[in-house]
Steps between C-alpha positions, in 0.01 A plus 500: 500500500367289213419754230276254315302307761177681403562478127177428315284585802214748468433710808249757618603721794269741681622808682778518241505879474748538787676330789500123531275453197731702277805314628325169434405599145859599422643188666260261327573654161874479566458130567322446170129539575255700297337740743160668517547782751174617657433807712229760558770764441537522122810717511671272750431176315610646168823613666553146630464356152741762365762364740468148358725396215570170333156353569144566390312721746148639506365793705141452617292742706253347745352559843519167683181581692300501176433150371433607142835679486690205647330259262582722204867533604535122525332450164726761340806323638375162378429644156845657478695200627277208403439408864642544851733294719555736794270725703659745745226654715686788656290819485438655838461823695565638846304790649734628768342783691151367431542137603485471878391296801161332467320750723624793288497367146242627251293245313598642162870455581441141610298426186748661261789303646314170469381587150854548369716270712264206537224515239753623244709190570195279463399653166854482362527136600148416380560615144872423498441141607239457229775585253742258669241221482464564128879479465522171690650634823734760638597698809334766713682724748312735735659779703413514868656660810628414848222724633250241381652233724633689801359790703785732408294784353229574757413831337471349151205275571342498155831438324585216738159339458513527122838331488392228745233404250764429240626205708166324482474574130845358424448179693148440375606549138807280545278218624241555229725513194796275576364207298451735205870586498458847646726595790395786728740668742547827681790730573514698824720809470608684811573872489592570138598845375227586250246776444266305729740556791605855409331622820774336710742762634877452510482480879233229489702309242808507722297373794344228288840391370611436857220242534589310183780240513626602155501859626342686210188548292446289191474611139240394241750298297553265795129416506495461123770234537276294728208541262711386206599184686143418602377558144773287345520124450771494769211524748308214337425332835416820688134590547293639787807669645560859602867591463622757750738769373527741791866502604417280798252748651237238590757241607574679825 
């Protein structure tokens, strides 16, 4: 691993209070980036920043469904770092036990899922990309899911639909901003062991592992590695892509 490939880069990462977002914040800082970690959970995001050493890091509290809060977080990051080069739009939720088939799902569950997982992505990218334009370019990475592309979660309809929307967002933004030196890509994690998947029982995990060619669940650091590549200059000719990191789950 190149410990310096993000040196001098200025990144903002949402959903950085735990899981993949936390792993990304730590990884980006380790590779030399200054990191603005954003989460609605103040305790979690401050803990993330406390785990970062050797690089400048900033803890910001914001609800990605609230445009004024997202705008303020981006402006605070720009003020602290003098601009932005990287936007990682990662914040998301799952509502297992409430999400369901279409005929059984409550409107408020559907709306909440879209508000966070889709509109939250839009708002993060809207204000993050404004900062990238002011800096002369940069990279955006959005987190999606296999459930947004394949019908593999029939009882998580709202989650699947919210993540499907990320595909259109990534490709539209890639087409719109390429000539302005902004690359936009997505990462598609499979089953990753985080707080978001804490509902999965050991029995279910064993059964799932049998369906995955690599034969195990992933960990947040493995997704952070893909994000670091996509955000780096090593991926200078990559835009409009969604990189799959699911242990081969969707390949079979």
